[in-house]
OpenMM code with the backbone's topology and positions (N, CA, C; nanometers):
from openmm import Vec3, app, unit

residues = "MET ARG ILE SER ALA THR ILE ASN SER PHE LYS SER SER ASN LEU ILE SER TRP LYS THR THR GLY LYS LEU GLN GLN THR PRO ALA GLY CYS ILE GLU LEU SER GLY LYS THR LEU GLN SER GLY LYS VAL SER LYS LEU LEU CYS THR SER LEU CYS LYS ASP GLY TYR LYS ILE ARG THR VAL GLU HIS LEU LEU SER ALA LEU GLU ALA LYS GLY ILE ASP ASN CYS ARG ILE GLN ILE GLN SER LEU ASP SER GLU ASP THR GLU VAL GLU VAL PRO ILE PHE ASP GLY SER ALA ASN ALA TRP VAL GLU ALA ILE GLU GLN VAL GLY ARG LYS GLU ALA LEU ASP ARG CYS GLY ASN ASN VAL GLU LYS LEU ALA PRO TYR LEU SER GLU PRO PHE TYR VAL LEU ARG ASN ASP SER PHE MET VAL ALA PHE PRO ALA SER LYS VAL HIS ILE SER CYS GLY ILE ASP PHE PRO LYS VAL ARG GLU ILE GLY LYS GLN PHE LYS SER LEU SER PHE LEU THR PHE ASN ARG LEU GLY CYS GLY".split()
positions = [
    Vec3(-0.0624, -2.2422, 0.4823),
    Vec3(0.0169, -2.1275, 0.5404),
    Vec3(-0.0945, -2.0197, 0.4769),
    Vec3(-0.1140, -1.9100, 0.6049),
    Vec3(-0.1247, -1.7877, 0.5707),
    Vec3(-0.0908, -1.6701, 0.4955),
    Vec3(-0.1315, -1.5672, 0.4084),
    Vec3(-0.1078, -1.5467, 0.3418),
    Vec3(0.0399, -1.4082, 0.3830),
    Vec3(-0.0312, -1.3324, 0.4822),
    Vec3(0.0805, -1.2255, 0.4974),
    Vec3(0.2324, -1.3430, 0.6207),
    Vec3(0.1935, -1.4481, 0.6379),
    Vec3(0.2938, -1.5900, 0.6849),
    Vec3(0.4060, -1.5954, 0.5499),
    Vec3(0.3193, -1.6399, 0.4551),
    Vec3(0.3983, -1.6493, 0.3144),
    Vec3(0.4458, -1.5316, 0.2994),
    Vec3(0.4144, -1.3955, 0.2470),
    Vec3(0.4818, -1.3471, 0.2513),
    Vec3(0.6146, -1.2577, 0.2933),
    Vec3(0.5945, -1.2937, 0.4357),
    Vec3(0.6672, -1.2076, 0.5693),
    Vec3(0.8052, -1.3873, 0.5315),
    Vec3(0.8084, -1.4928, 0.4834),
    Vec3(0.8918, -1.5273, 0.4489),
    Vec3(0.9667, -1.5355, 0.3274),
    Vec3(0.8654, -1.5023, 0.2416),
    Vec3(0.9364, -1.4524, 0.1005),
    Vec3(1.0350, -1.3309, 0.0843),
    Vec3(0.9606, -1.2105, 0.2204),
    Vec3(1.0662, -1.1476, 0.2239),
    Vec3(1.1940, -1.1232, 0.2923),
    Vec3(1.2052, -1.2087, 0.3761),
    Vec3(1.3370, -1.2748, 0.4401),
    Vec3(1.4262, -1.3989, 0.3405),
    Vec3(1.3875, -1.4049, 0.2323),
    Vec3(1.4143, -1.5264, 0.2226),
    Vec3(1.5641, -1.4334, 0.1711),
    Vec3(1.6154, -1.5596, 0.0328),
    Vec3(1.6776, -1.5315, -0.0910),
    Vec3(1.6061, -1.4909, -0.2384),
    Vec3(1.5271, -1.5103, -0.2198),
    Vec3(1.4539, -1.4845, -0.3556),
    Vec3(1.4238, -1.2926, -0.4045),
    Vec3(1.4359, -1.2520, -0.2530),
    Vec3(1.4388, -1.0809, -0.3546),
    Vec3(1.5947, -1.0095, -0.2926),
    Vec3(1.6247, -0.9320, -0.3044),
    Vec3(1.7087, -0.8708, -0.2295),
    Vec3(1.6694, -0.7425, -0.2249),
    Vec3(1.7311, -0.6347, -0.1487),
    Vec3(1.7214, -0.4887, -0.1585),
    Vec3(1.7897, -0.3939, -0.2406),
    Vec3(1.7991, -0.3178, -0.3362),
    Vec3(1.9087, -0.2388, -0.4006),
    Vec3(1.8884, -0.1181, -0.3341),
    Vec3(1.9831, -0.0163, -0.3442),
    Vec3(1.9590, 0.1317, -0.3371),
    Vec3(1.8843, 0.1715, -0.4795),
    Vec3(1.8252, 0.2896, -0.4596),
    Vec3(1.7846, 0.3670, -0.6069),
    Vec3(1.8383, 0.5158, -0.6458),
    Vec3(1.9447, 0.5352, -0.4989),
    Vec3(2.0189, 0.6641, -0.5367),
    Vec3(1.9324, 0.7886, -0.4716),
    Vec3(1.7830, 0.7235, -0.4451),
    Vec3(1.7459, 0.8295, -0.4006),
    Vec3(1.6846, 0.8548, -0.2283),
    Vec3(1.6520, 0.9675, -0.1826),
    Vec3(1.6168, 0.9130, -0.0671),
    Vec3(1.4462, 0.9555, -0.0308),
    Vec3(1.4232, 0.8384, 0.0694),
    Vec3(1.2522, 0.8105, 0.1054),
    Vec3(1.1874, 0.9317, 0.1760),
    Vec3(1.0789, 1.0115, 0.1279),
    Vec3(0.9762, 1.0614, 0.1660),
    Vec3(0.8895, 1.0513, 0.1956),
    Vec3(0.8150, 1.1497, 0.3135),
    Vec3(0.7369, 1.1391, 0.4416),
    Vec3(0.6266, 1.2834, 0.3645),
    Vec3(0.5477, 1.2520, 0.4174),
    Vec3(0.4348, 1.3711, 0.4596),
    Vec3(0.5035, 1.5054, 0.5121),
    Vec3(0.4837, 1.6254, 0.5128),
    Vec3(0.5866, 1.7322, 0.5301),
    Vec3(0.4517, 1.7651, 0.6409),
    Vec3(0.3785, 1.7139, 0.6830),
    Vec3(0.2690, 1.7658, 0.7862),
    Vec3(0.1937, 1.6657, 0.8489),
    Vec3(0.0902, 1.6819, 0.8918),
    Vec3(-0.0093, 1.5490, 0.9470),
    Vec3(-0.1392, 1.5610, 0.8925),
    Vec3(-0.2216, 1.4561, 0.8408),
    Vec3(-0.3155, 1.4274, 0.7756),
    Vec3(-0.4327, 1.4202, 0.8491),
    Vec3(-0.5584, 1.4874, 0.8848),
    Vec3(-0.6369, 1.4072, 0.9339),
    Vec3(-0.7596, 1.3928, 0.8488),
    Vec3(-0.8356, 1.3357, 0.7862),
    Vec3(-0.9684, 1.3022, 0.6894),
    Vec3(-1.0590, 1.1747, 0.7938),
    Vec3(-1.1949, 1.2098, 0.7772),
    Vec3(-1.2475, 1.1213, 0.8648),
    Vec3(-1.3624, 1.1287, 0.7473),
    Vec3(-1.4691, 1.0198, 0.7587),
    Vec3(-1.5568, 0.9493, 0.6615),
    Vec3(-1.6217, 0.8565, 0.6336),
    Vec3(-1.6957, 0.7954, 0.5860),
    Vec3(-1.7776, 0.7033, 0.5913),
    Vec3(-1.7338, 0.5726, 0.5100),
    Vec3(-1.7072, 0.4857, 0.5357),
    Vec3(-1.7158, 0.3494, 0.4872),
    Vec3(-1.7426, 0.2350, 0.3802),
    Vec3(-1.6780, 0.1897, 0.3267),
    Vec3(-1.7813, 0.1232, 0.2348),
    Vec3(-1.7984, 0.0189, 0.2531),
    Vec3(-1.7661, -0.0823, 0.3443),
    Vec3(-1.7958, -0.1919, 0.3663),
    Vec3(-1.9118, -0.2222, 0.4782),
    Vec3(-1.9054, -0.1477, 0.6262),
    Vec3(-1.9791, -0.1242, 0.6839),
    Vec3(-2.0830, -0.0160, 0.7174),
    Vec3(-2.0363, 0.1377, 0.6621),
    Vec3(-2.1154, 0.2482, 0.6241),
    Vec3(-2.0719, 0.3691, 0.7658),
    Vec3(-2.0005, 0.2925, 0.8491),
    Vec3(-1.9695, 0.3848, 1.0038),
    Vec3(-1.8534, 0.4504, 0.9361),
    Vec3(-1.8088, 0.5469, 1.0245),
    Vec3(-1.7993, 0.6557, 1.0048),
    Vec3(-1.6111, 0.6042, 1.1188),
    Vec3(-1.5009, 0.6485, 0.9879),
    Vec3(-1.3634, 0.6221, 1.0067),
    Vec3(-1.2944, 0.7629, 1.0356),
    Vec3(-1.1757, 0.7930, 1.1394),
    Vec3(-1.1136, 0.8783, 1.1381),
    Vec3(-0.9721, 0.8661, 1.1061),
    Vec3(-0.9127, 0.9311, 1.0001),
    Vec3(-0.7818, 0.8538, 0.9835),
    Vec3(-0.6334, 0.9642, 1.0945),
    Vec3(-0.5243, 0.9318, 1.1060),
    Vec3(-0.4313, 1.0080, 1.1322),
    Vec3(-0.3010, 1.0045, 1.0616),
    Vec3(-0.2147, 1.0649, 1.0910),
    Vec3(-0.0878, 1.0547, 1.0008),
    Vec3(-0.0034, 0.9982, 1.1362),
    Vec3(-0.0454, 0.8748, 1.1761),
    Vec3(0.0218, 0.8046, 1.2960),
    Vec3(0.0935, 0.6505, 1.2890),
    Vec3(0.0220, 0.6042, 1.3152),
    Vec3(0.0658, 0.4266, 1.2984),
    Vec3(-0.0714, 0.3475, 1.2111),
    Vec3(0.0184, 0.2690, 1.1699),
    Vec3(-0.0629, 0.1374, 1.0888),
    Vec3(-0.0109, -0.0120, 1.2086),
    Vec3(-0.1327, -0.0228, 1.2916),
    Vec3(-0.0912, -0.2038, 1.3571),
    Vec3(-0.1514, -0.3295, 1.3285),
    Vec3(-0.1833, -0.4216, 1.3479),
    Vec3(-0.2103, -0.5392, 1.3445),
    Vec3(-0.2986, -0.6024, 1.4410),
    Vec3(-0.1602, -0.6643, 1.5030),
    Vec3(-0.1793, -0.7506, 1.6633),
    Vec3(-0.3747, -0.7264, 1.7245),
    Vec3(-0.3999, -0.8191, 1.6658),
    Vec3(-0.5321, -0.8456, 1.6782),
    Vec3(-0.6493, -0.7416, 1.6034),
    Vec3(-0.6234, -0.6551, 1.5422),
    Vec3(-0.6721, -0.5189, 1.4899),
    Vec3(-0.7640, -0.5741, 1.2986),
    Vec3(-0.7924, -0.5434, 1.2644),
    Vec3(-0.8409, -0.5539, 1.0842),
    Vec3(-0.8779, -0.4097, 1.0263),
    Vec3(-0.7589, -0.3598, 0.9251),
    Vec3(-0.8233, -0.2236, 0.8540),
    Vec3(-0.8321, -0.2716, 0.7139),
    Vec3(-0.9395, -0.2255, 0.6219),
    Vec3(-0.9836, -0.3178, 0.5332),
    Vec3(-0.9907, -0.1716, 0.4711),
    Vec3(-1.0154, -0.2099, 0.3441),
    Vec3(-1.0446, -0.1445, 0.2290),
    Vec3(-0.9478, -0.0053, 0.1953),
    Vec3(-0.7704, -0.0436, 0.2195),
    Vec3(-0.6952, 0.0205, 0.2079),
    Vec3(-0.5800, 0.1066, 0.1160),
    Vec3(-0.6714, 0.0384, -0.0529),
    Vec3(-0.6242, 0.0434, -0.1331),
    Vec3(-0.6310, 0.2293, -0.2251),
    Vec3(-0.7126, 0.2821, -0.1839),
    Vec3(-0.6944, 0.4131, -0.2626),
    Vec3(-0.6074, 0.5167, -0.1449),
    Vec3(-0.5900, 0.4712, -0.0236),
    Vec3(-0.5006, 0.5410, 0.0699),
    Vec3(-0.3682, 0.5028, 0.0072),
    Vec3(-0.2982, 0.3734, 0.0298),
    Vec3(-0.2105, 0.3050, -0.0080),
    Vec3(-0.1492, 0.3490, -0.1799),
    Vec3(-0.2571, 0.3659, -0.2662),
    Vec3(-0.2553, 0.4379, -0.4108),
    Vec3(-0.1789, 0.5722, -0.4083),
    Vec3(-0.2546, 0.6116, -0.3238),
    Vec3(-0.1982, 0.7690, -0.3610),
    Vec3(-0.0603, 0.8033, -0.2860),
    Vec3(-0.0516, 0.7194, -0.1720),
    Vec3(0.0765, 0.7231, -0.1352),
    Vec3(0.1805, 0.6941, -0.2325),
    Vec3(0.1692, 0.5732, -0.2924),
    Vec3(0.2287, 0.5564, -0.4124),
    Vec3(0.2863, 0.6592, -0.4988),
    Vec3(0.1366, 0.7729, -0.5188),
    Vec3(0.1302, 0.8594, -0.6770),
    Vec3(0.1950, 0.9577, -0.6351),
    Vec3(0.1896, 1.0359, -0.5028),
    Vec3(0.2629, 1.1202, -0.4893),
    Vec3(0.3493, 1.1288, -0.4164),
    Vec3(0.4971, 0.9726, -0.4012),
    Vec3(0.5623, 0.9468, -0.4039),
    Vec3(0.6310, 0.9492, -0.2460),
    Vec3(0.5748, 0.8935, -0.1434),
    Vec3(0.5832, 0.9059, -0.0088),
    Vec3(0.5588, 0.7740, 0.0318),
    Vec3(0.7544, 0.7528, 0.0739),
    Vec3(0.7808, 0.5440, 0.0643),
    Vec3(0.7483, 0.5362, 0.2545),
    Vec3(0.7585, 0.6443, 0.3245),
    Vec3(0.7683, 0.6383, 0.4311),
    Vec3(0.6784, 0.6993, 0.5422),
    Vec3(0.5966, 0.6526, 0.5705),
    Vec3(0.5007, 0.7609, 0.6902),
    Vec3(0.4056, 0.6708, 0.7625),
    Vec3(0.3899, 0.7053, 0.8935),
    Vec3(0.3151, 0.6419, 0.9928),
    Vec3(0.1256, 0.6485, 0.9683),
    Vec3(0.0601, 0.5786, 1.0085),
    Vec3(-0.0789, 0.5631, 0.9609),
    Vec3(-0.1418, 0.4986, 1.0921),
    Vec3(-0.2597, 0.5884, 1.1530),
    Vec3(-0.3264, 0.5552, 1.2433),
    Vec3(-0.4827, 0.5402, 1.2094),
    Vec3(-0.5541, 0.4279, 1.2075),
    Vec3(-0.6546, 0.5112, 1.1381),
    Vec3(-0.7683, 0.4067, 1.3039),
    Vec3(-0.8961, 0.4916, 1.3535),
    Vec3(-0.9671, 0.4311, 1.4162),
    Vec3(-1.1226, 0.4073, 1.4106),
    Vec3(-1.1943, 0.3922, 1.4743),
    Vec3(-1.3477, 0.3934, 1.4590),
    Vec3(-1.3425, 0.4625, 1.5437),
    Vec3(-1.5299, 0.5501, 1.5145),
    Vec3(-1.6001, 0.6337, 1.5944),
    Vec3(-1.6212, 0.5371, 1.7341),
    Vec3(-1.6547, 0.4234, 1.7143),
    Vec3(-1.6662, 0.2902, 1.7864),
    Vec3(-1.6042, 0.2472, 1.8793),
    Vec3(-1.5600, 0.3093, 2.0063),
    Vec3(-1.4555, 0.2298, 2.0514),
    Vec3(-1.3939, 0.1096, 2.0736),
    Vec3(-1.5410, 0.0115, 2.0794),
    Vec3(-1.5151, -0.1146, 2.0879),
    Vec3(-1.4716, -0.1923, 1.9730),
    Vec3(-1.5032, -0.1284, 1.8311),
    Vec3(-1.4289, -0.1986, 1.7032),
    Vec3(-1.3332, -0.2374, 1.7062),
    Vec3(-1.2881, -0.3712, 1.6695),
    Vec3(-1.1187, -0.4840, 1.6557),
    Vec3(-1.0870, -0.4211, 1.5246),
    Vec3(-1.2118, -0.4256, 1.4023),
    Vec3(-1.2277, -0.4097, 1.2779),
    Vec3(-1.2611, -0.3172, 1.2404),
    Vec3(-1.1658, -0.2284, 1.1329),
    Vec3(-1.1699, -0.0977, 1.1254),
    Vec3(-1.1643, -0.0785, 0.9246),
    Vec3(-1.2173, 0.0358, 0.9085),
    Vec3(-1.2148, 0.0591, 0.7698),
    Vec3(-1.1710, 0.1783, 0.7073),
    Vec3(-1.1571, 0.1951, 0.5968),
    Vec3(-1.0396, 0.2934, 0.5989),
    Vec3(-1.1377, 0.3893, 0.4925),
    Vec3(-1.2031, 0.5366, 0.5387),
    Vec3(-1.2705, 0.5661, 0.4600),
    Vec3(-1.3079, 0.5925, 0.3076),
    Vec3(-1.3892, 0.5982, 0.2486),
    Vec3(-1.3999, 0.5346, 0.1088),
    Vec3(-1.4465, 0.7304, 0.0021),
    Vec3(-1.5034, 0.7980, 0.0457),
    Vec3(-1.5063, 0.9384, 0.0456),
    Vec3(-1.5548, 0.8989, -0.0940),
    Vec3(-1.5032, 0.9524, -0.2290),
    Vec3(-1.6420, 0.9919, -0.3562),
    Vec3(-1.5994, 0.8422, -0.3973),
    Vec3(-1.4961, 0.7487, -0.3817),
    Vec3(-1.4339, 0.6116, -0.4186),
    Vec3(-1.3250, 0.5751, -0.5008),
    Vec3(-1.2624, 0.6964, -0.4670),
    Vec3(-1.0959, 0.7411, -0.5912),
    Vec3(-1.0237, 0.7366, -0.4675),
    Vec3(-0.8602, 0.7840, -0.4923),
    Vec3(-0.7607, 0.8391, -0.4454),
    Vec3(-0.7513, 0.9248, -0.4411),
    Vec3(-0.8665, 1.0437, -0.4948),
    Vec3(-0.8365, 1.1773, -0.4817),
    Vec3(-0.8757, 1.2731, -0.3670),
    Vec3(-1.0001, 1.2523, -0.2879),
    Vec3(-0.9152, 1.2993, -0.1191),
    Vec3(-0.7635, 1.2862, -0.0988),
    Vec3(-0.7127, 1.1356, -0.0852),
    Vec3(-0.6066, 1.1849, -0.0337),
    Vec3(-0.4601, 1.2252, -0.1020),
    Vec3(-0.4862, 1.2088, -0.2253),
    Vec3(-0.4776, 1.2805, -0.2985),
    Vec3(-0.4117, 1.4366, -0.2879),
    Vec3(-0.5170, 1.4763, -0.2818),
    Vec3(-0.5509, 1.6374, -0.2865),
    Vec3(-0.5092, 1.7022, -0.1494),
    Vec3(-0.5353, 1.6085, 0.0085),
    Vec3(-0.4188, 1.6076, 0.1590),
    Vec3(-0.2906, 1.5811, 0.1326),
    Vec3(-0.2388, 1.5081, 0.0911),
    Vec3(-0.0923, 1.5089, 0.0771),
    Vec3(-0.0323, 1.6290, -0.0302),
    Vec3(-0.1228, 1.6478, -0.1550),
    Vec3(-0.0447, 1.8050, -0.2164),
    Vec3(-0.0445, 1.8965, -0.1038),
    Vec3(-0.1801, 1.8848, -0.0172),
    Vec3(-0.1819, 1.9830, 0.0583),
    Vec3(-0.0719, 1.9828, 0.1625),
    Vec3(-0.0544, 1.9240, 0.2139),
    Vec3(0.0669, 1.9466, 0.3392),
    Vec3(0.2062, 1.9449, 0.2813),
    Vec3(0.2354, 1.8597, 0.1622),
    Vec3(0.3450, 1.8279, 0.0522),
    Vec3(0.4299, 1.7111, 0.1234),
    Vec3(0.5636, 1.7468, 0.1171),
    Vec3(0.6797, 1.6359, 0.1373),
    Vec3(0.7918, 1.6680, 0.1578),
    Vec3(0.8526, 1.5878, 0.2186),
    Vec3(1.0076, 1.6416, 0.3035),
    Vec3(1.0586, 1.5298, 0.3104),
    Vec3(1.2342, 1.5026, 0.2851),
    Vec3(1.2900, 1.3601, 0.3434),
    Vec3(1.2811, 1.3231, 0.4212),
    Vec3(1.2468, 1.1661, 0.4581),
    Vec3(1.2395, 1.0810, 0.5883),
    Vec3(1.3558, 1.1107, 0.6328),
    Vec3(1.3091, 1.0664, 0.7883),
    Vec3(1.4669, 1.0706, 0.8572),
    Vec3(1.4369, 0.9349, 0.9703),
    Vec3(1.5804, 0.8884, 0.9746),
    Vec3(1.5549, 0.7745, 1.1078),
    Vec3(1.5655, 0.8370, 1.2164),
    Vec3(1.5629, 0.7444, 1.3253),
    Vec3(1.5747, 0.7555, 1.4829),
    Vec3(1.6779, 0.8476, 1.4775),
    Vec3(1.7689, 0.8633, 1.4483),
    Vec3(1.8812, 0.9216, 1.5135),
    Vec3(1.9077, 1.0671, 1.4154),
    Vec3(1.8050, 1.0886, 1.3361),
    Vec3(1.7776, 1.1860, 1.2012),
    Vec3(1.8792, 1.1979, 1.0997),
    Vec3(1.8928, 1.1135, 1.0374),
    Vec3(1.9461, 1.0679, 0.8827),
    Vec3(1.8879, 1.0532, 0.8281),
    Vec3(1.8739, 1.1163, 0.7177),
    Vec3(1.8286, 1.0665, 0.5795),
    Vec3(1.8445, 0.9456, 0.5464),
    Vec3(1.7393, 0.8862, 0.5336),
    Vec3(1.6896, 0.7278, 0.4828),
    Vec3(1.6888, 0.6844, 0.3765),
    Vec3(1.7585, 0.5609, 0.2749),
    Vec3(1.8101, 0.5628, 0.1767),
    Vec3(1.7009, 0.4809, 0.0965),
    Vec3(1.6159, 0.5410, -0.0196),
    Vec3(1.5027, 0.4652, -0.0763),
    Vec3(1.6196, 0.3391, -0.1567),
    Vec3(1.5039, 0.1756, -0.1010),
    Vec3(1.5302, 0.1229, -0.1225),
    Vec3(1.4005, 0.0226, -0.2330),
    Vec3(1.4700, -0.0794, -0.3286),
    Vec3(1.4219, -0.0940, -0.4285),
    Vec3(1.4446, -0.2863, -0.4297),
    Vec3(1.3159, -0.3681, -0.4254),
    Vec3(1.3308, -0.4898, -0.4489),
    Vec3(1.3323, -0.5531, -0.5683),
    Vec3(1.4341, -0.6599, -0.5738),
    Vec3(1.5032, -0.7293, -0.6780),
    Vec3(1.4230, -0.8843, -0.6594),
    Vec3(1.3469, -0.9203, -0.7180),
    Vec3(1.2984, -1.0358, -0.7447),
    Vec3(1.4815, -1.1581, -0.8338),
    Vec3(1.5242, -1.2424, -0.7875),
    Vec3(1.6023, -1.3294, -0.8173),
    Vec3(1.5510, -1.4454, -0.9166),
    Vec3(1.4535, -1.5090, -0.8687),
    Vec3(1.3620, -1.6281, -0.9336),
    Vec3(1.2177, -1.5848, -0.8804),
    Vec3(1.1232, -1.6771, -1.0176),
    Vec3(0.9643, -1.6716, -1.0286),
    Vec3(0.9138, -1.6908, -0.7867),
    Vec3(0.8286, -1.6299, -0.8353),
    Vec3(0.7514, -1.6759, -0.6415),
    Vec3(0.5980, -1.6756, -0.7092),
    Vec3(0.5179, -1.7811, -0.6118),
    Vec3(0.3471, -1.7225, -0.5998),
    Vec3(0.3018, -1.8311, -0.4930),
    Vec3(0.2291, -1.7217, -0.4382),
    Vec3(0.1335, -1.8076, -0.3326),
    Vec3(0.0219, -1.8181, -0.3758),
    Vec3(-0.1197, -1.8928, -0.3133),
    Vec3(-0.2211, -1.9644, -0.3874),
    Vec3(-0.3010, -1.9538, -0.2597),
    Vec3(-0.4616, -1.8980, -0.2662),
    Vec3(-0.5121, -1.9070, -0.0839),
    Vec3(-0.6433, -1.9006, -0.1556),
    Vec3(-0.7337, -2.0478, -0.1551),
    Vec3(-0.8462, -2.0538, -0.2395),
    Vec3(-0.8593, -2.0066, -0.3258),
    Vec3(-0.9522, -1.9544, -0.3675),
    Vec3(-0.9607, -1.8789, -0.5006),
    Vec3(-0.8549, -1.7665, -0.5643),
    Vec3(-0.7895, -1.7398, -0.4967),
    Vec3(-0.6944, -1.6181, -0.5243),
    Vec3(-0.5538, -1.6534, -0.5229),
    Vec3(-0.5015, -1.5954, -0.5785),
    Vec3(-0.3623, -1.6195, -0.6376),
    Vec3(-0.3032, -1.4547, -0.6891),
    Vec3(-0.1579, -1.4516, -0.6759),
    Vec3(-0.0149, -1.3789, -0.6556),
    Vec3(0.0510, -1.4379, -0.7239),
    Vec3(0.1626, -1.3600, -0.8746),
    Vec3(0.2649, -1.4465, -0.9466),
    Vec3(0.3436, -1.3355, -0.9104),
    Vec3(0.4754, -1.3777, -0.8792),
    Vec3(0.5646, -1.2548, -0.9485),
    Vec3(0.6789, -1.3157, -1.0413),
    Vec3(0.7611, -1.2150, -1.1393),
    Vec3(0.8621, -1.2817, -1.2101),
    Vec3(0.9634, -1.2464, -1.2129),
    Vec3(1.0915, -1.2024, -1.2244),
    Vec3(1.2572, -1.1583, -1.2130),
    Vec3(1.1656, -1.0883, -1.3929),
    Vec3(1.1792, -0.9378, -1.3906),
    Vec3(1.2018, -0.8831, -1.5071),
    Vec3(1.2241, -0.7645, -1.5039),
    Vec3(1.3613, -0.6767, -1.6605),
    Vec3(1.3878, -0.5909, -1.6619),
    Vec3(1.3009, -0.4686, -1.6507),
    Vec3(1.1259, -0.5251, -1.7040),
    Vec3(1.0020, -0.4273, -1.6918),
    Vec3(0.9476, -0.4974, -1.6081),
    Vec3(0.8184, -0.3399, -1.5234),
    Vec3(0.7712, -0.3513, -1.4315),
    Vec3(0.6375, -0.3697, -1.5124),
    Vec3(0.5645, -0.5108, -1.5099),
    Vec3(0.4010, -0.5507, -1.5506),
    Vec3(0.3479, -0.5838, -1.4947),
    Vec3(0.2376, -0.5492, -1.4966),
    Vec3(0.1601, -0.6133, -1.3815),
    Vec3(-0.0386, -0.6390, -1.3959),
    Vec3(-0.0319, -0.7141, -1.4076),
    Vec3(-0.1942, -0.7227, -1.4397),
    Vec3(-0.2598, -0.8029, -1.3285),
    Vec3(-0.4177, -0.7765, -1.3173),
    Vec3(-0.4925, -0.7633, -1.1582),
    Vec3(-0.6427, -0.7682, -1.2100),
    Vec3(-0.6755, -0.8756, -1.1933),
    Vec3(-0.8789, -0.9068, -1.1970),
    Vec3(-0.9367, -0.9025, -1.0751),
    Vec3(-1.0862, -0.8750, -1.0962),
    Vec3(-1.1225, -0.8915, -0.9400),
    Vec3(-1.2846, -0.9616, -1.0326),
    Vec3(-1.3635, -0.9985, -0.9427),
    Vec3(-1.5215, -1.0545, -0.9810),
    Vec3(-1.5714, -1.1018, -0.8702),
    Vec3(-1.6658, -0.9903, -0.9139),
    Vec3(-1.7637, -0.9980, -0.7506),
    Vec3(-1.9055, -0.9894, -0.8130),
    Vec3(-1.9210, -1.1277, -0.7937),
    Vec3(-2.1060, -1.1906, -0.8908),
    Vec3(-2.1781, -1.1348, -0.8178),
    Vec3(-2.1860, -1.1006, -0.7373),
    Vec3(-2.3213, -1.0523, -0.6610),
    Vec3(-2.3022, -0.9011, -0.6405),
    Vec3(-2.2021, -0.8614, -0.6848),
    Vec3(-2.2442, -0.6894, -0.6880),
    Vec3(-2.2370, -0.6774, -0.8543),
    Vec3(-2.3438, -0.6089, -0.9027),
    Vec3(-2.3196, -0.5570, -1.0439),
    Vec3(-2.2614, -0.4770, -1.0986),
    Vec3(-2.2633, -0.3524, -0.9704),
    Vec3(-2.1999, -0.2552, -1.0278),
    Vec3(-2.0103, -0.2556, -1.0064),
    Vec3(-1.9495, -0.3797, -0.9526),
    Vec3(-1.7930, -0.4210, -0.9456),
    Vec3(-1.8298, -0.5257, -1.0837),
    Vec3(-1.8943, -0.5954, -1.0250),
    Vec3(-1.8728, -0.7351, -1.1421),
    Vec3(-1.7317, -0.7912, -1.2023),
    Vec3(-1.7134, -0.8170, -1.3467),
    Vec3(-1.5925, -0.8759, -1.3284),
    Vec3(-1.5076, -0.7136, -1.4257),
    Vec3(-1.3849, -0.7559, -1.3435),
    Vec3(-1.2960, -0.6072, -1.4242),
    Vec3(-1.1685, -0.6777, -1.4351),
    Vec3(-1.0746, -0.6577, -1.5322),
    Vec3(-0.9289, -0.6759, -1.5641),
    Vec3(-0.8352, -0.5954, -1.5675),
    Vec3(-0.7455, -0.5464, -1.5566),
    Vec3(-0.6808, -0.4474, -1.6164),
    Vec3(-0.5291, -0.4589, -1.5869),
    Vec3(-0.4560, -0.4224, -1.7284),
    Vec3(-0.2777, -0.4644, -1.7093),
    Vec3(-0.2128, -0.3256, -1.7571),
    Vec3(-0.1076, -0.3376, -1.7056),
    Vec3(-0.0654, -0.2016, -1.6791),
    Vec3(0.1405, -0.2081, -1.7127),
    Vec3(0.2283, -0.1756, -1.8270),
    Vec3(0.2889, -0.1460, -1.8260),
    Vec3(0.3819, -0.0999, -1.7794),
    Vec3(0.5033, -0.0371, -1.6933),
    Vec3(0.5701, 0.0474, -1.6252),
    Vec3(0.7395, 0.0403, -1.6871),
    Vec3(0.8197, 0.1585, -1.6609),
    Vec3(0.9407, 0.1984, -1.6736),
    Vec3(1.0396, 0.0815, -1.6745),
    Vec3(1.1269, 0.0787, -1.7497),
    Vec3(1.2410, -0.0060, -1.7207),
    Vec3(1.3174, 0.0163, -1.6435),
    Vec3(1.3459, -0.1065, -1.5713),
    Vec3(1.4312, -0.1076, -1.4289),
    Vec3(1.5509, -0.1334, -1.5341),
    Vec3(1.6558, -0.0795, -1.4107),
    Vec3(1.7816, -0.1759, -1.4564),
    Vec3(1.7700, -0.2391, -1.3314),
    Vec3(1.9787, -0.2941, -1.3323),
    Vec3(1.9274, -0.4357, -1.2789),
    Vec3(1.9434, -0.3821, -1.0953),
    Vec3(1.9222, -0.2520, -1.0565),
    Vec3(1.9647, -0.2096, -0.9710),
    Vec3(1.7986, -0.1987, -0.8668),
    Vec3(1.7103, -0.1799, -0.9611),
    Vec3(1.5673, -0.1693, -0.9974),
    Vec3(1.5445, -0.0347, -1.0050),
    Vec3(1.6462, 0.0610, -1.0727),
    Vec3(1.5933, 0.1643, -1.0596),
    Vec3(1.5082, 0.2188, -1.1741),
    Vec3(1.4268, 0.3058, -1.1813),
    Vec3(1.3689, 0.4361, -1.2876),
    Vec3(1.5069, 0.4550, -1.4025),
] * unit.nanometer
topology = app.Topology()
chain = topology.addChain("A")
for resn in residues:
    res = topology.addResidue(resn, chain)
    for name in ("N", "CA", "C"):
        topology.addAtom(name, app.Element.getBySymbol(name[0]), res)
């Protein structure tokens, strides 16, 4: 089974429930448009604040953009990425200086506001609550999640053919959560 299909079945299963955090979702207060070279292909792509799609398209190297959105408290936004080559079905997020800094600065520049649904109502922020352990295995990659009152993330990467990346490992712990998943 593909990982995306596994994760989708996980989201709709009884393993996870969504609890209100007592906060409202946030979205960028304006449009952000950045363009730059990509890491893998070296092509230039342009990113607009509109929609992230799949349907036959592949988007790579999203971790810096997604990290910046999380760090700046953006819960809800639409992202549209396009290659300058209209024939590309595989696109990549620009890498800039190799960090999330350009994205963080762009988000800070436009600010944020409360997200609204299609009817113009505020949208409550929800947090997932895991009821039992869950894991996904694929080739030499895996993901494991356990129910806990504290968020603890450990991750590793091994790129033996790229000396500059090589083996890296990081482990982080975050605030203690109550049963609703709030800090």
